[in-house]
N, C-alpha and C positions, 0 to 999 in steps of 0.2 A: 410592580409596586411603585416604581418611580413615576410611571404614567398616571397612575391613580392619584398620587400626591399632587402632580401637576394639574390635573383636572380639578381636584378639590380646591387648589389654590386659585385657579382661574375663576371658578364658580364663586368663591368667597369674594374675590376682588370685584367681580361683576355685581354681586349682590350689594356690596358696600357702595359701589359707584352709583347704582340705580337708586339705592336707598337715600344716598346723599342728595341726589337730584330731586327726589320727591320732597325732601325737607327744605331744599333751597327754593323750589318752585313757588310756594306761597309767598315768600318774601319778595320775590321778583315780580309778582303779579301787579300789573299796572291797573289803576282804577280810573282810566280816562272816561269811561261811560258815566261814572258817578259825577265827575267834574262837569262834563258836558250837559248832563241832565240838570244839574243845579243852575248852570248858566241859562239853559232853556227855560227853566221855571221862573227865572228872573225876567223873562221876556226878550231874551237876546237870541237871534238866529244862530244856530251852531254852524259856523263856517270853518274853513281850513285854518283861519287865524285862531279861532277858539280851540280847535283840536291841538294846534301847535302849542298854544299857551298851556293847555292841560298837560301836554307831554313835558313841558318844562317843570310843571309841578310834580309830576311823577319822578323826575330826576332830582328833586330836592331844591330847585330854584323857585322858591315861593315868591320872592320879591319880583322876579322876572315874569312869572306866571300871572300874578295879580296885576302887574302893570300892563301886560299884553291883553288880559281880559278886560281891563278898564278901557283900554284903547279900542277894543272891539265893541264897547257899549255896555258892558256889565257894570252895575252899581258896585261901589267899593266893597261893601260888606259881602255881597254875593260872590264877587271875584275872589276875595280872601278865603271865604268858606269853600268855594269850589277848588281852589288850589290846595287847601288843607285836605280835602277829600281825595284829591289825586295823590298827594304825598303819603297819606296814611290809609291804605286800603283796609277794608273791614276784615 
């Protein structure tokens, strides 16, 4: 009986752990492609600098993201919008 209780406890813990990971995964989803697509639609080549800037947006540094995208050639409005897309995935 003790072994059965231990197995049930392990299975319950595993289920809670995997279930928690499933709920946390969408929140951690980065939307770098949406950011880079918006920059590309503004007529700017998607370079490593653009991807790095979009990564800053994903991590919540909207000011740094917009500044880096502007330096990469994106117009101010497109840079701000792209960074917001990165920070707030659908």
